[in-house]
N, C-alpha and C positions, 0 to 999 in steps of 0.2 A: 489523615485524608485531604487532599486538596478540594478545595469550593469554590465554583464563581458566585458571586451575586452580579446578577445582570439587570439594567434596568434599563427598558424596552424605548421600542419607539423613537427611536433619532436614526436620521437618516445621516450614510456617510456618506465621504465624499472624498476623492482622491485618487491616488495610483499604489498599486500594491504589486510587489517582485515575489513570486513564487519562489517556494524553497526547494531545496534540492531534492528530488522524489525518492521518500522513503523506502518503498518496496527497492527501486533499484538498488539504494546504498547497504542494503541487509545482502542482495547477492555479490557486487564486488568488493565488499569488505571482506568477505567470506574467501574470494580468488587470491587475496593477498598472499595466502598459506600456499598456493601453489609454486610461488618462485622464492627463493635466497635473495634475489634482488629486489633493490626500493620500489615500491609501486605509492606514486601520489596520486591522491583523490580528490578532487576539488567539486564544492557545493554540498557537504555532508552536511545533515539538517543538525540542529542544535536540538535534537528532542530524544525522551528515554529510551527507545528502542536500540536508537543508533550508538546511543552512549556506552549503553550494557554492553552491545555486542565488540566497540572497541574496547572496553575494558576487560571483555571475556579474551579477545585477540592479548592483549598486554599480559593476561596470566597464564598463556597461551607460549608466551617467549618469545611476541610479536615486540620489536621496538618500533615504538609508536611519538611519531613530532609533530607537535601542533607549530603550521607554518601560519596561519593570520585566517581572515575573515571578512567575506563579501556578504553582502544583502543576498545571496542565495543560497549562503553558509558557508561552511569553514574548509579548510584545507590540512590535508594530513598527508603525513609520508608514513609509508610503514616496509618497515622489512626485516621478514621473518627467515633471518638467518638460522637462526638457533629457535627450535621447538622444544618445549619440556613437555612431552608424552603421557609424563610421569606425572603432571597435573589433572590427566584427565580420571584420576583415581583418587581425587580427593572433593570431599565434601562439598569444601567450598565449589567445583564445578560444577558438582549434581545440583546445588543451589540454584548457582547464576545460570547455567544452562537450561535447567528446567523450567525458571519462570521466563524466557523468552524463544519463541517460538521458531525467531531467525535463524537461532543456532543451530537448528537440524541442516544448514546449510554447511556448516564445516565438516560436514562428515565427507562429501565429495573431494574436494579438499587434499584431505588427509590420507583417504583411502589413495588416493593417484600417487602423492608424492611419498607418505611415510607406509600404505600397507597395510594400516590397520585405524580402528577410531572406536568410539564407544561413546551414548549419549545418553541420558537420559528422556524420557517421555517429553516433549518439550511443552511450553505452556503460550499463551496467548490468549485472544479474544475468547470470549464464551460465546460462539455464534453459531455453534450446533457442530454435529463430529466432521472432523477436520482429519481425515484418515491419511496416513505417511506410506500406505501402500504403494504408489508409484514412486517413490525414491527410492524403496529398497529393493524392490522388483527388478527397476534398470541396472542396481548394486550388483545382484544376484545377475542378470545376463552377461554382465562383464565380468566376471567370475570370482564376485566374494561371496563368502560365507558369514552369514548373522545368526542372531540368540537374541530372541526378546526375553527377559528374564521380570514375570511376571510382580515377583518379590518385593524388585528394591528398582521397579521401574526402569531397567535400564536396556539398551540394546548397547551387543558387543559384536562389531563386525569385521573381519577376516578378510583382506584382501592382494594376498603377497604376489598374486600374479593376475594383472588386469587384461583380458582381452578383449579388443575390437567387436562388434557383432551388430546383427540387426536388433534393433528394440520396437515395438510396438508398444506404445506407452496408453493403458488402459485407463488414462486420461488426459487431458492437456492441462495438468497443473504446472502453475510457473515456476512456485519453489520446484515441485519434484524435476522439470526439465533441468533448471541450473544446477540445480544438482550430479545430476545427469552429464549432461556437459563438462561441468569439470573434473568430473572423475574421467570421460573419456578421452581429455584432450592429452593424460599421459600412459593411455591404454597401447599395448602394441597393436597394429594394423587398425583398419577402418570401423570405425563407429556409422552405422544409421540410424537417426532416432525420427522415428515417423509420428504424428500426432503429437508432435513435439508445439507446446505452447509458443506464438509469438508476438506475444507482447511487446512493446518498446523496450522494458528491463531487461528482455530476455536477450534482445538485439545489441541492446549497450553490451551487453556481458559479453556477446559474442564479438562483437568489433575488439574491446579492452584486450580479451583474451588474443585475439588474432595480434593483437599489436604485442603483447608478451613473446608470439612465437606461435601459436597455435594453428592448427590449418580447419578449418571450420568455412564450409560453403552450405548453401541455404537458406541465408541468414533474411529474418523477414518471413520464411514461410513455416508450414505444419515438418517440413521435411527435411531434416537437417544432415549433412554428413561428416565426420571427423576422421582426419587423417591424426592417428597417434603419435606425438611428438618424445623426444626422450627427454626435454627437458622446456620451461618458460623462464625468461628473461624479467626484468622489470619493464614500467611503462607510467603515461600520467595519463589520467580520466577525467573526463566532466560529466556528475551528472546531471540529466534533464531534468528542468522545471519538475513539481509532481504533479501530475496531470489529474488529482483528487484534490489537492489545494486548488487549482484552476476551475473546478466543477464546483466545487465549493464557494468560491469566490462569485460562482457567477450565479449560484443560489441562492447566495446572502444582499446582494444585490437586489434581485429582482423581489425579496421578502422584504426587505426595508426600503423599499423604492429609492434605493441610491444608486450615484453617478460613481461608479468606477472605472476603473483603468486596470485592466493586468498587465503589467510590462511582463514581455521576454519571456512568453506563454510556451512558445514550442510550435504553434498550431498545428505545424506539420506532421505531430508523433500525438493530436489528440485524438485524432479518429472522428469515431462517430458522437462524441462527448457535446460540441456546440452544438450539433443538428438535433440532440434529443432535447437540451433545454429551448433552443428555437422552435420543437413541436411544443415546448410546453409556453408559448407565447414569449421567451424572453426573449428583444430585442438584443440585437450586439452586431458590433463595426470592427470589423477585422483591418488594422492598418499593418502592414508588416506583421512583424510578430509580435503584435500588442492586440488583445478586445478587449473594446470598451463598450462599457452598457449604458446608455444613459437612464436618468432616472425614469420610471415607469409605475405610476396610480394604478394601470391596471394592466395585466396580462392575459389572454385566452387561452386555452389550451385547443387544438386542433382537433378534428376529431378523423378519424380514416377516410378515405376519400368514399367509400359506401355510405357514409354517415354514423357509422357505428364507433363506440367510446373507443377513442387512444389505449393502445396497450403499450407498455414501457418493461420488459423484461431484459436481465440479464443474461451475459454470455460469452463465452468463450473470446477473447481479441481475432478479428476485431468487432467482435459485438459489444454492447456497452457494459462497464465494467461494473460487478457487485459493489464494489467499493464506492460508486455514487448513487446507488439505487435509493439509500435513506436523503438523502442530498435533495434526489428528484421530488421522493414521494412531500418531502417538507416544503417544498416549491411550491406544489401544487396546491397545498391547503389555500395558498389566500389568490391564488389566480380563480378566473372563470372560467366554469367546465369541471367534465368527468373524467378521471384517467383512472385503469386498474395496473398497480404494481405489481410485477409478478416477478420474487423473486424465487430463483432456479436453486440456485447454487448452493444456497446454505438453506438449514430449515429454522432457525431462530433468529436470524434477523430483521424479522419484523417486530418484533413482539416489545419494541420501545412505542411502539403507535400508541400506546394507553396512555402515555404520557400526553402526544400531543391530543388525544380526545380530551383527557382533562382540562387541557388549556381553550379546548373548544372549538378546535378542528372537527371537520364530519368526516370519518374516517369511518369505512366497515372492513373489520377485518374478515375474511371470506374463510382463511385457515393458515397457517404458520407461512404458505408460498404464497398470499396474495392477499391485495390491499386495495379495496376502492375509496379514490379520494374524491370528495365533491367538495369542489372549490366555489366559494362563496362571496369573490371576489372582492375579498376586503369587507362585506357589508356586517359581517361580527368577526372584528377584531382577535386576536387571540391573549388570552390572558398569562400574566406571569404566575407560576405554581412553583413550590419546592421540586425538587427531582433530583434524580440517582443518574449519571452516567453509566449504560451499561458495557459499552465498549467505546475504541475510538471513533467511527462512523456514524453511530448511532448518536455520540457525545456530542460532536458537531453538528447533528441535526437539530439537535436540541437546542445547544447554543443559539444558529440561527432563529430558529424558533423563539427563543427567549428574545434575543435583539429587536424581532419586529414583533413582538408582544406589547401589549399596555402594563404597564404597572412591573414589580421585581418579581424576578426569577432568581430562585438559589439551584445551582448545578452541582449534587455533589458527587464524592468520586470524578473529579475535573484531570487528575493524573491520568485517565483514562484518555483524555485527552491529548495529554503532553506527550503521549506516549507517538502521537502520529504529524502533531501540527506544532512548528516551533516558534515560540512566546506568540501564542498568539491572541492575548491580551494583551499583552504591548502593541504590537501590528495595527490589530483592529482598534485599539484606543486612541493611534496616531490618526485612525480617519473619522473619527468623532462618535467611536461606541462607546457604552459607558459600562465598561468591565472590573469588577473588582476580586483580586484572587485576597481568599482570607485565610487560607492557610496554604 
């Protein structure tokens, strides 16, 4: 089990380049299965979840070539010319796919290209029930048939003849939308997907597929039209900067009174993220594609126009992403003012606040979905404590809290953070942080 020892209280200073987007990477990596031709992907982050998926693709028979690395991430070429479907029957596949939630997105490409697939019930963060109905209902609409075997936790899917159809998704699931899109691009006829997720990650996937020869229109909206094609070719694709990292760095700068510049942030694809942190009082200057956060000793939470307490809630894109709600929450603890954090989309993501309360934060956990944060304007600094990271995003929120706290914090289960943030200890230490990896 990896452990971080964090000495808090240091101001950070300098420039940092966000890694390639983790959530986009998991989608476009699975899309390489749709063609036998080479697909080159740039800016892939060196993180656990991405590395596990690349390993899984290699085990399926995809030829994987490492081509180099830049600050944004690595470049690989993938050629899925000879896929070994028998690997799906192995115990090794069961273990590897079952430990990675992103593995669910190999289903769509395999169904589209080979007409069948199977997968164990995927793992991932323990942040409440994350159902897979949207994926499978979409597959069924396209003509697939599936059976779930509860004895071995496997889903078996047969899709010998996929036909385009009208699909109204029961929820705007990002991964569900991506999976259905990747299935529909090779289905016969026209597919219309309504209530589609329209996150930048999904937009990027659609643009990539179109360069491969797909015919997808309505990109960026919740109504997609897909004209099925016979086959897809190769392409080259560069990931967006990870908007969750960008938001995390904004919160980190505010919490530690640091002067940071986030380089090449693709501000045009950040949506409401900068605005939410500005409402928490965080100052920032946007120059071209960089975000400069000046050192702030104090920052004040806004109120609504009628004088009532500000509420920050997550919502499907273009609303505020749930992956940054924990960062907004921890940022508010050292602000002046009060904010209600409302986590609507997952029922267990606020349970990490007990660690912040132990550190001295003034938080009232109203219920599994709502927490009231009373910011005391740094009058009572957080104090370092031993704690355990429950998931990726809560883990980074705790790391930010530890970097702002007085004394030493121990963060166990830090491999959860490694799942989503590339060499985060090394990158922050280069800015003046004091993080030691103990294991």
